[in-house]
C-alpha positions as CSV (number, residue, x, y, z in Angstrom):
1,M,-14.9,-3.7,37.9
2,E,-15.7,-0.6,35.9
3,T,-16.0,-0.7,32.1
4,F,-16.7,1.6,29.2
5,G,-17.9,1.0,25.7
6,S,-20.5,-1.6,26.6
7,G,-17.9,-3.6,28.4
8,R,-15.2,-3.4,25.7
9,Y,-12.8,-1.4,27.8
10,L,-12.0,-2.8,31.2
11,V,-10.5,-0.3,33.7
12,R,-7.1,-1.5,35.1
13,R,-6.1,1.7,37.0
14,L,-6.3,5.4,37.2
15,L,-3.4,7.1,35.3
16,G,-4.2,10.8,36.1
17,E,-6.8,13.4,36.5
18,G,-7.1,17.1,35.4
19,T,-9.7,19.7,35.4
20,Q,-11.4,18.5,32.2
21,K,-10.5,14.8,31.9
22,T,-9.8,11.7,33.9
23,V,-7.4,9.2,32.2
24,Y,-7.5,5.4,32.9
25,L,-5.3,2.5,31.8
26,V,-7.9,0.2,30.2
27,H,-7.7,-3.2,28.5
28,D,-9.5,-3.5,25.2
29,T,-11.2,-6.9,25.5
30,T,-12.0,-7.0,21.7
31,L,-8.4,-6.4,20.5
32,G,-6.5,-7.7,23.5
33,R,-4.4,-4.6,24.2
34,D,-3.9,-2.0,26.8
35,C,-5.0,1.6,26.0
36,A,-5.4,5.0,27.6
37,L,-9.0,6.1,28.0
38,S,-9.5,9.9,28.5
39,L,-13.0,10.4,30.1
40,L,-14.5,13.9,29.8
41,K,-15.9,15.2,33.0
42,T,-19.6,15.6,32.3
43,E,-20.2,18.3,34.9
44,L,-18.1,20.6,32.8
45,L,-19.7,19.9,29.4
46,Q,-21.0,22.7,27.3
47,A,-23.4,22.3,24.4
48,D,-20.8,22.0,21.7
49,D,-18.3,19.8,23.7
50,L,-19.4,16.5,22.2
51,A,-19.0,17.8,18.7
52,R,-15.5,19.2,19.7
53,L,-14.6,15.8,21.2
54,R,-15.5,14.0,18.0
55,R,-13.5,16.5,15.9
56,E,-10.5,16.2,18.2
57,G,-10.7,12.4,18.0
58,Q,-11.0,12.4,14.2
59,T,-8.1,14.9,13.8
60,M,-5.8,13.0,16.2
61,A,-6.7,9.7,14.5
62,R,-5.3,11.1,11.2
63,L,-1.9,12.1,12.8
64,T,1.0,9.7,12.4
65,H,4.3,10.5,14.2
66,A,6.6,8.8,16.6
67,N,5.9,11.5,19.3
68,I,2.1,11.5,18.9
69,V,-0.1,8.7,20.3
70,T,-2.5,6.9,18.0
71,V,-6.3,7.3,18.6
72,Y,-8.1,4.0,18.4
73,D,-11.7,5.0,19.3
74,I,-14.1,7.7,20.5
75,S,-17.4,7.2,22.3
76,D,-20.7,7.4,20.5
77,E,-22.7,10.6,20.8
78,A,-25.3,8.7,22.7
79,E,-22.7,7.5,25.2
80,E,-23.5,8.9,28.7
81,R,-19.8,9.5,29.5
82,P,-17.8,10.7,26.4
83,Y,-14.3,9.4,26.0
84,I,-11.3,9.0,23.6
85,V,-9.3,5.8,23.6
86,S,-5.7,6.1,22.5
87,E,-2.4,4.3,22.5
88,Y,-1.0,3.7,26.0
89,V,2.7,4.7,26.2
90,P,4.2,3.8,29.6
91,R,6.4,6.5,31.1
92,R,10.0,5.6,30.4
93,R,11.7,8.6,32.0
94,P,11.5,10.3,35.3
95,P,9.2,13.3,35.7
96,S,12.2,15.6,36.2
97,E,12.9,15.2,32.4
98,A,9.4,16.4,31.4
99,P,10.7,19.4,29.5
100,R,12.4,17.0,27.1
101,G,8.9,15.5,26.4
102,R,7.5,19.0,25.6
103,R,10.4,19.5,23.1
104,S,9.4,16.2,21.5
105,A,5.8,17.3,21.2
106,A,6.9,20.5,19.6
107,A,9.1,18.6,17.2
108,A,6.2,16.4,16.3
109,A,4.0,19.4,15.6
110,R,6.7,21.0,13.5
111,D,7.2,17.7,11.5
112,R,3.4,17.4,11.0
113,H,3.2,21.0,9.8
114,R,5.9,20.3,7.2
115,E,3.8,17.4,5.8
116,G,1.0,19.8,4.8
117,P,-2.6,20.0,5.8
118,L,-4.4,17.0,7.2
119,P,-6.8,15.2,4.8
120,G,-10.5,15.9,5.5
121,P,-12.7,13.5,7.4
């Protein structure tokens, strides 16, 4: 069975795949919970992508809102396959209602903006 993070994250199944990332449902064997692991496709990596991944993970980890998933972990820079581990939220509505999800994301961004700038790392 495939794992990430030196065996910490055990892959349960593929959730989806895009041009830049593959997303898996994983089980965090340390904390005993299911998570979503977004794995960057290494064949597309540019020189500054690992630094961008770390900044993205750090920024997302500071966000708190009902419509934004929580980031739990990011891979080490030495990790061969860079990833971000976040909260897993099972789909609760049919795909035909996806626009409603986009409105929720926009509302989350608007709410986050009203709270002011994010604190620094």
